[in-house]
C-alpha positions as CSV (number, residue, x, y, z in Angstrom):
1,M,3.3,11.4,-9.9
2,L,6.3,13.0,-8.4
3,R,8.8,11.1,-10.5
4,Q,6.7,11.9,-13.6
5,L,6.7,15.6,-12.7
6,E,10.5,15.5,-12.2
7,K,10.9,13.7,-15.5
8,L,8.6,16.2,-17.3
9,S,10.5,19.1,-15.7
10,L,13.8,17.8,-17.1
11,E,12.5,16.8,-20.5
12,A,10.5,20.0,-21.1
13,D,13.3,22.3,-19.9
14,G,13.4,25.3,-22.2
15,R,10.1,24.5,-24.0
16,Y,6.5,24.1,-23.3
17,A,5.2,20.6,-22.5
18,T,3.1,18.9,-25.1
19,A,-0.6,17.8,-24.4
20,A,0.6,14.2,-24.3
21,E,3.2,15.0,-21.7
22,L,0.7,16.8,-19.6
23,Q,-2.0,14.0,-19.7
24,F,-0.6,12.2,-16.6
25,L,-1.1,15.5,-14.7
26,K,-4.6,16.0,-15.9
27,N,-5.4,12.4,-14.9
28,Y,-4.0,12.8,-11.5
29,L,-5.6,16.2,-10.8
30,A,-9.0,14.7,-11.8
31,T,-8.7,12.2,-9.0
32,A,-6.8,14.3,-6.4
33,E,-9.9,14.9,-4.3
34,Q,-10.7,11.3,-4.1
35,R,-7.1,10.4,-3.3
36,I,-6.9,12.9,-0.5
37,S,-10.2,11.5,0.9
38,A,-9.0,7.9,0.6
39,Y,-5.7,8.7,2.3
40,E,-7.5,10.5,5.2
41,K,-9.9,7.6,5.6
42,I,-7.1,5.1,5.8
43,R,-5.0,7.3,8.1
44,D,-8.0,7.8,10.5
45,A,-9.0,4.1,10.4
46,Q,-5.5,2.6,10.6
47,E,-6.0,1.0,14.1
48,T,-9.4,-0.4,13.1
49,I,-7.9,-1.8,9.9
50,I,-5.0,-3.5,11.8
51,E,-7.4,-4.9,14.4
52,Q,-9.8,-6.3,11.8
53,V,-6.9,-7.9,9.9
54,D,-5.7,-9.4,13.2
55,Q,-9.1,-10.8,14.0
56,Q,-9.6,-12.4,10.5
57,L,-6.1,-14.0,10.5
58,C,-6.3,-15.2,14.1
59,S,-9.8,-16.6,13.7
60,S,-8.5,-18.8,10.8
61,S,-5.1,-19.6,12.3
62,P,-4.7,-18.6,16.0
63,H,-0.9,-19.2,16.1
64,I,-0.1,-17.5,12.8
65,F,2.2,-14.9,14.5
66,R,4.0,-17.4,16.8
67,K,7.3,-19.1,16.3
68,G,8.0,-21.6,19.0
69,N,7.3,-19.9,22.3
70,Q,7.6,-16.4,20.9
71,D,4.6,-14.3,20.0
72,Y,5.4,-11.8,17.3
73,T,2.0,-10.2,17.0
74,A,3.2,-6.8,18.0
75,V,6.0,-6.8,15.5
76,C,3.7,-8.0,12.8
77,Q,1.2,-5.2,13.6
78,R,3.9,-2.6,13.5
79,D,5.0,-3.9,10.1
80,R,1.4,-3.8,8.8
81,R,1.1,-0.2,10.0
82,S,4.2,0.7,7.9
83,V,2.9,-1.2,4.9
84,L,-0.5,0.5,5.2
85,R,1.0,4.0,5.7
86,L,3.4,3.6,2.7
87,A,0.7,2.1,0.5
88,A,-1.7,5.0,1.3
89,A,1.1,7.5,0.5
90,A,1.8,5.7,-2.8
91,M,-1.9,5.9,-3.7
92,L,-2.0,9.6,-2.7
93,F,1.0,10.5,-4.9
94,A,0.1,7.9,-7.6
95,D,3.7,6.5,-7.3
96,L,3.7,2.7,-7.3
97,D,7.3,2.6,-8.5
98,A,8.6,4.3,-5.3
99,L,6.6,1.9,-3.2
100,R,7.9,-1.1,-5.1
101,D,11.5,0.0,-5.3
102,G,11.8,1.8,-2.0
103,F,10.0,-0.4,0.4
104,L,8.2,-3.5,-0.8
105,L,11.2,-5.3,-2.4
106,W,13.3,-4.6,0.7
107,Y,10.5,-5.8,3.0
108,R,10.0,-9.0,0.9
109,T,13.7,-9.8,1.7
110,V,13.1,-9.4,5.4
111,I,10.0,-11.6,5.2
112,K,12.0,-14.3,3.5
113,A,15.0,-14.0,5.8
114,F,12.6,-14.6,8.8
115,K,10.8,-17.3,6.9
116,D,7.5,-15.5,7.3
117,E,6.1,-16.1,3.8
118,K,3.0,-18.0,5.0
119,A,1.9,-15.3,7.4
120,A,2.7,-12.6,4.8
121,R,0.7,-14.4,2.1
122,V,-2.4,-14.6,4.2
123,T,-2.0,-11.2,5.7
124,Y,-1.7,-9.4,2.3
125,Q,-4.7,-11.4,1.0
126,V,-6.9,-10.1,3.9
127,L,-5.6,-6.5,4.0
128,P,-7.1,-5.3,0.7
129,T,-10.5,-6.5,1.7
130,V,-10.4,-4.7,5.0
131,V,-9.1,-1.5,3.4
132,N,-11.9,-1.6,0.9
133,Q,-14.5,-1.7,3.7
134,V,-13.1,1.7,4.8
135,L,-13.1,3.3,1.4
136,G,-16.0,4.6,-0.7
137,A,-16.9,3.4,-4.2
138,E,-14.9,6.2,-5.8
139,E,-11.9,5.7,-3.6
140,A,-11.5,2.0,-3.6
141,P,-10.3,1.7,-7.2
142,L,-7.5,4.2,-6.5
143,M,-6.2,1.9,-3.8
144,A,-6.7,-1.3,-5.7
145,P,-3.5,-1.1,-7.8
146,V,-1.5,-0.4,-4.7
147,M,-3.0,-3.3,-2.8
148,A,-2.5,-5.6,-5.8
149,L,1.2,-4.6,-6.0
150,T,1.6,-5.1,-2.3
151,Q,-0.1,-8.6,-2.4
152,S,2.0,-9.7,-5.4
153,I,5.3,-8.7,-3.8
154,L,4.7,-9.5,-0.2
155,G,2.4,-12.4,-0.7
156,E,4.3,-14.5,-3.1
């Protein structure tokens, strides 16, 4: 959304924007109230979401966040909070490109460097389900593309 506004601002400099150029803004504004509601619900339920994801992951694989004698649960929780916060912001601003280019691709590199692909794959399969439990029927579809992008990049 913000990138599209910036692009429109540059392209329409010195003239009125066309109806086609304004369509993305109309589409965004039609869902703005639901986007804000979804963002607030995710923000307010962040700890519950993180805990539920942990419970589901640990029930199927109790040592999923262990490497040798080290327990990385706290680090993984911190990282999931960041992913969730940035995903919610991407949904709020309808900006999947910024999420993908600014965070997800970088974070995938970190996951691969630490050889955490298995934990990431399972984590980002569970996260969308838990997030959907927090959101209403009108809000969940707005978050779905963000969760799908996150899962495709971090869960590969």
